[in-house]
C-alpha positions in Angstrom: -39.4 37.2 40.5 -37.8 39.7 38.2 -34.1 40.4 38.7 -33.1 44.0 38.8 -30.0 45.2 37.0 -27.8 47.3 39.2 -24.5 48.7 38.0 -21.7 49.8 40.2 -19.5 52.5 39.0 -15.8 51.9 39.9 -12.9 54.2 39.4 -9.9 52.1 38.5 -6.4 53.5 38.1 -4.3 51.0 36.0 -0.7 51.5 35.0 -0.3 51.3 31.2 2.8 51.4 29.0 3.0 54.6 27.0 5.9 54.9 24.4 8.0 52.4 26.3 7.5 54.3 29.7 5.3 53.2 32.5 2.4 55.6 33.1 -1.0 55.6 34.6 -4.4 56.0 33.1 -7.9 56.4 34.6 -10.5 54.0 33.4 -14.1 53.8 34.5 -15.8 50.4 34.6 -19.4 49.2 35.4 -19.8 45.9 37.1 -23.4 44.5 36.9 -24.7 42.8 40.0 -27.0 40.4 38.0 -25.0 37.1 37.4 -26.4 36.6 33.9 -25.6 40.1 32.8 -22.2 39.8 34.5 -21.3 36.8 32.3 -22.5 38.5 29.2 -20.5 41.6 30.0 -17.5 39.5 30.7 -17.7 37.7 27.4 -18.1 41.0 25.5 -15.1 42.4 27.3 -13.0 39.4 26.4 -14.0 39.7 22.7 -13.0 43.3 22.6 -9.7 42.5 24.3 -8.9 39.8 21.8 -9.7 42.3 18.9 -7.3 44.9 20.4 -4.6 42.4 20.8 -5.0 41.2 17.2 -4.8 44.7 15.9 -1.7 45.4 17.9 0.0 42.2 16.7 -0.8 43.1 13.1 0.6 46.5 13.5 3.8 45.2 15.1 4.2 42.7 12.3 3.8 45.4 9.6 6.3 47.8 11.4 8.7 45.1 12.6 12.3 45.6 11.4 14.6 42.8 10.2 15.1 40.0 12.6 18.4 38.9 14.1 19.0 36.6 11.2 18.1 39.2 8.5 14.5 38.2 8.0 13.9 40.3 4.9 10.4 39.2 3.9 7.7 36.8 4.4 8.2 33.5 2.5 5.3 34.2 0.2 7.4 36.0 -2.5 10.7 35.2 -4.3 13.9 36.9 -3.6 14.7 40.2 -5.3 17.3 40.7 -8.1 20.2 42.9 -7.3 20.2 46.3 -9.0 22.6 47.0 -11.8 23.8 50.1 -9.9 24.7 48.1 -6.9 23.6 48.2 -3.2 22.3 51.5 -2.0 21.6 52.3 1.7 21.4 55.2 4.0 23.3 53.4 6.7 27.0 53.8 6.7 28.6 50.6 5.5 31.7 50.0 7.5 34.2 47.2 7.2 33.5 44.2 9.5 35.8 41.6 10.9 34.8 38.0 11.3 34.8 38.4 15.1 32.4 41.4 14.9 30.2 39.5 12.5 30.0 36.5 14.7 29.3 38.6 17.8 26.3 40.1 16.0 25.4 43.3 14.3 22.5 45.8 14.5 19.3 44.9 12.8 19.7 47.6 10.2 23.3 46.5 9.4 23.2 42.8 8.5 26.4 41.0 7.4 26.4 40.8 3.6 27.6 37.4 2.5 28.1 36.5 -1.1 28.0 33.0 -2.6 28.4 32.3 -6.4 28.0 29.3 -8.7 26.4 27.9 -11.8 23.6 26.1 -9.9 22.6 24.0 -12.9 19.9 21.4 -12.1 19.4 23.0 -8.7 19.5 20.2 -6.1 19.8 19.6 -2.4 23.6 20.0 -2.4 23.2 23.6 -3.6 20.4 24.3 -1.1 22.6 22.9 1.8 25.5 25.1 0.8 23.3 28.2 0.8 21.8 27.3 4.1 25.3 27.2 5.6 26.1 30.5 4.1 22.9 32.0 5.4 23.6 30.8 9.0 27.3 31.5 9.2 26.5 34.7 11.2 23.6 35.7 13.4 22.4 38.5 11.2 23.1 37.6 7.5 21.9 39.0 4.2 22.7 36.3 1.6 23.6 37.5 -1.9 23.9 34.8 -4.6 25.7 35.4 -7.9 24.8 33.2 -10.9 27.0 33.1 -13.9 25.6 33.6 -17.4 25.5 30.9 -20.1 28.3 32.6 -22.0 30.8 32.5 -19.2 29.7 29.0 -18.1 30.0 27.5 -21.6 33.4 29.1 -22.0 35.0 28.1 -18.7 33.1 25.0 -17.5 30.9 23.5 -20.2 27.4 23.2 -21.6 24.5 23.5 -19.1 21.2 21.7 -19.0 19.2 24.8 -17.8 19.4 28.2 -19.4 20.6 31.2 -17.4 17.1 32.5 -16.9 15.9 29.2 -15.5 18.9 29.1 -13.2 18.2 32.7 -12.0 14.6 31.9 -11.3 15.4 28.7 -9.4 17.6 30.7 -7.0 15.0 33.3 -6.3 12.7 30.6 -5.0 15.2 29.2 -2.5 14.2 30.2 1.1 17.8 31.1 2.2 18.5 33.6 -0.6 17.8 37.3 0.0 19.2 38.7 -3.3 20.2 37.3 -6.7 22.9 38.8 -8.9 22.5 38.0 -12.5 25.5 37.6 -14.9 27.9 37.3 -12.0 31.6 37.5 -12.8 33.7 34.3 -12.9 36.5 35.9 -10.8 35.6 38.4 -8.1 37.1 41.8 -8.4 37.5 44.6 -5.9 35.1 46.8 -7.9 32.4 44.1 -7.7 32.9 43.6 -4.0 32.6 47.4 -3.4 29.6 47.8 -5.7 27.5 45.3 -3.8 29.0 46.1 -0.4 30.1 42.5 0.2 31.5 41.7 3.6 32.4 38.0 3.2 32.4 35.3 0.4 31.1 31.8 1.2 32.3 28.7 -0.6 33.7 25.3 0.1 37.3 25.2 1.1 38.5 23.0 -1.8 40.7 25.0 -4.2 38.7 25.9 -7.3 40.9 25.6 -10.4 39.6 27.6 -13.3 40.4 30.3 -15.8 44.1 29.7 -15.6 44.2 30.0 -11.8 44.9 27.4 -9.2 42.3 28.9 -6.9 39.9 31.7 -8.0 39.3 32.5 -4.3 42.9 32.8 -3.3 42.9 36.6 -3.1 39.6 36.5 -1.1 41.2 34.1 1.4 44.3 36.3 1.7 42.0 39.3 2.4 40.3 37.5 5.3 36.9 37.7 3.6 36.4 34.0 3.1 34.1 31.7 5.1 34.1 28.0 4.3 31.1 25.8 3.8 30.9 22.0 3.6 30.0 20.1 0.4 27.2 17.5 0.4 28.7 14.2 -0.6 26.9 11.9 -3.0 25.1 14.5 -5.1 26.2 17.1 -7.6 25.2 18.3 -11.0 27.9 16.2 -12.7 26.6 13.1 -10.8 23.0 13.7 -12.0 24.2 14.1 -15.6 26.2 10.9 -15.3 23.1 9.0 -14.2 21.2 10.3 -17.2 23.9 9.4 -19.6 24.4 6.0 -18.1 20.7 5.2 -18.4 20.2 7.1 -21.7 18.2 4.4 -23.4 15.8 4.1 -20.5 15.1 7.8 -20.4 14.7 8.0 -24.2 12.1 5.2 -24.1 10.4 6.8 -21.1 10.0 10.1 -22.9 8.9 8.5 -26.1 6.3 6.7 -24.1 5.2 10.0 -22.6 4.5 11.6 -26.0 7.8 13.3 -26.9 8.8 13.0 -30.6 12.0 11.4 -31.9 12.9 14.8 -33.3 12.7 16.5 -29.9 14.8 13.7 -28.4 17.3 13.8 -31.3 16.8 10.2 -32.1 17.0 8.6 -35.6 14.3 6.6 -37.3 15.8 3.1 -36.7 16.5 3.9 -33.0 13.0 5.2 -32.5 11.5 2.0 -33.9 13.9 0.0 -31.7 12.9 1.9 -28.6 9.2 1.6 -29.4 9.6 -2.1 -30.0 11.3 -2.4 -26.6 8.5 -0.5 -25.0 6.0 -3.0 -26.5 8.1 -5.9 -25.3 8.3 -4.4 -21.8 4.5 -3.9 -21.8 4.0 -7.5 -22.8 6.4 -8.7 -20.1 4.6 -6.6 -17.5 1.2 -8.0 -18.7 2.5 -11.5 -18.4 4.0 -10.8 -15.0 0.7 -9.3 -13.9 -1.3 -12.3 -15.2 1.2 -14.7 -13.6 0.8 -13.0 -10.3 -2.9 -13.0 -10.5 -2.9 -16.7 -11.6 -0.7 -17.5 -8.6 -3.0 -15.7 -6.4 -6.0 -17.6 -7.9 -4.3 -21.0 -7.6 -3.4 -20.2 -4.0 -7.0 -19.4 -3.3 -8.3 -22.5 -5.1 -5.7 -24.6 -3.2 -6.8 -23.1 0.1 -10.5 -23.8 -0.7 -9.7 -27.3 -1.9 -7.8 -28.0 1.4 -10.8 -26.7 3.3 -13.2 -28.8 1.2 -11.1 -32.0 1.7 -10.9 -31.3 5.4 -14.6 -30.8 5.7 -15.2 -34.0 3.5 -13.0 -36.0 5.8 -14.8 -34.8 8.9 -18.2 -35.6 7.3 -17.1 -39.0 6.1 -15.8 -39.9 9.6 -19.0 -38.7 11.0 -21.0 -40.8 8.5 -19.0 -43.9 9.1 -19.3 -43.5 12.8 -23.1 -43.1 12.5 -23.3 -46.1 10.2 -21.3 -48.4 12.5 -23.3 -47.1 15.5 -26.5 -48.1 13.7 -25.6 -51.3 11.7 -22.6 -52.6 13.6 -22.5 -55.8 15.7 -23.4 -53.9 18.7 -25.6 -51.4 16.8 -29.2 -50.5 17.2 -30.3 -52.3 14.0 -29.0 -55.7 15.3 -30.8 -55.1 18.6 -34.0 -54.3 16.8 -33.8 -57.5 14.7 -33.2 -59.6 17.8 -36.1 -58.1 19.6 -38.4 -58.5 16.6 -37.4 -62.2 16.2 -38.2 -62.8 19.8 -41.6 -61.2 19.5 -42.4 -63.3 16.4 -41.4 -66.5 18.2 -43.6 -65.5 21.1 -46.6 -64.7 18.9 -46.6 -67.8 16.4 -45.4 -71.5 17.1 -43.0 -73.4 14.9 -44.5 -75.0 11.7 -44.0 -78.9 11.2 -41.6 -79.9 8.5 -42.6 -81.7 5.2 -43.1 -85.5 5.3 -43.2 -85.5 9.1 -46.3 -87.3 10.6 -46.7 -84.6 13.2 -47.3 -80.9 12.9 -45.1 -80.1 15.8 -41.5 -81.1 16.2 -42.0 -81.6 19.9 -45.1 -83.9 19.5 -44.4 -87.1 17.6 -46.9 -89.9 17.6 -45.6 -93.3 18.6 -46.1 -96.1 16.1 -47.4 -99.3 17.5 -46.0 -102.5 16.2 -49.4 -104.0 15.5 -50.5 -101.2 13.1 -50.2 -102.0 9.4 -47.6 -100.2 7.3 -48.9 -97.8 4.6 -48.6 -99.0 1.0 -46.1 -97.3 -1.2 -47.5 -95.3 -4.2 -47.1 -96.6 -7.7 -45.3 -93.5 -8.8 -42.3 -94.2 -6.6 -41.2 -97.8 -7.3 -37.7 -97.1 -6.1 -39.0 -96.5 -2.6 -40.4 -100.0 -2.3 -38.7 -102.5 -0.2 -37.0 -105.5 -1.9 -39.3 -108.1 -0.4 -42.3 -106.3 -1.7 -40.9 -105.9 -5.2 -40.1 -109.7 -5.5 -43.6 -110.9 -4.4 -45.6 -108.5 -6.6 -46.5 -109.6 -10.2 -45.0 -107.6 -13.0 -47.4 -105.5 -15.0 -46.8 -104.2 -18.6 -45.4 -100.8 -18.9 -48.0 -98.2 -19.9 -45.6 -96.6 -22.4 -45.6 -99.7 -24.7 -49.4 -99.7 -25.0 -49.5 -96.1 -26.0 -47.0 -96.7 -28.8 -49.1 -99.6 -30.2 -52.2 -97.5 -30.4 -50.3 -94.7 -32.1 -49.0 -97.1 -34.8 -52.5 -98.4 -35.4 -53.9 -94.9 -36.0 -51.1 -94.1 -38.4 -51.7 -97.2 -40.5 -55.4 -96.5 -40.7 -54.7 -92.9 -41.9 -52.3 -94.3 -44.5 -54.8 -96.8 -45.8 -57.5 -94.2 -46.1 -55.3 -91.9 -48.1 -54.3 -94.7 -50.5 -57.9 -95.7 -51.3 
């Protein structure tokens, strides 16, 4: 049965927001009566609604002003460098107190906080200080000033990174909104006015430099200073101290990685010494590896030998038990021998012993006194009785007759040979 598609036209009046005001709009919708077409229409409508919402969200993101914490940009690009002419804005820049800044400012008037430093070997201590400066007020625009190599070498000492490397490192910190290159060592009123700085953020420890007990003293007296906390256990000086303390290790490491002795400022003799130490360390590591592997091999062999001995003991016990069970005094072999002996005795009678007149030991013939005794043989004279040996005549020994005949034959041979 074919299903007919019937649409119902409905007049809907739905209130819709128009420019922030609540209004009403007339919309016409068609609702299909066929369930299959109703589900298809519903899915199509939901897809169109999602597309409209996506377009609206994109438009809002593109036209959204700065957030309550001064969200200046997406985190897909580095911070901008400050202009040499200073900060320019159409909004009137009025002086703010700390109370007003903490209470919050309009989105188009963020609190401009300045933090300066050397930022050599940029590390987590620097990043934590800038994070505190960024979050000191609800709506903050953080400006970071970085001193040049010339000022730093003059007032503090030699740096590991160049000024361009230090500038670039700060632009890639997520808390920084703007970077001022070649920042002054001591802040002046002209510099503060040029960049429209409201407050200066730094740790509260007096910073002695350039002939002053505290370079931020005048900032504190003006009420423009906000304090941050230092991160204990890490600083640029600590990192350099670690490198200097383990200088030989790092030189050997870089030589092993392909750096030349000239690049590392190492002499010929020291280079050979470090390379020899690297070879010795390699040999030690190889020996250690071989030793560990041999220990593992010995352990495995020992385990297997224990298993083999245990199995051998079990098999030997089993073999001895089977042997005793078969050949022991109460074993099956003894029982078989007994049974076979009994069967042989039952099948064949006993044989008579030698010299016995009867063939059976149980049947012996009785000798009558009237029967004559058997004569003894001539070969056994010792077996004769004494009465018989006395009455019998002596006969010549057969050995003497033989010797006489032998002598006669010899004399005859001798006479024949003589003739």
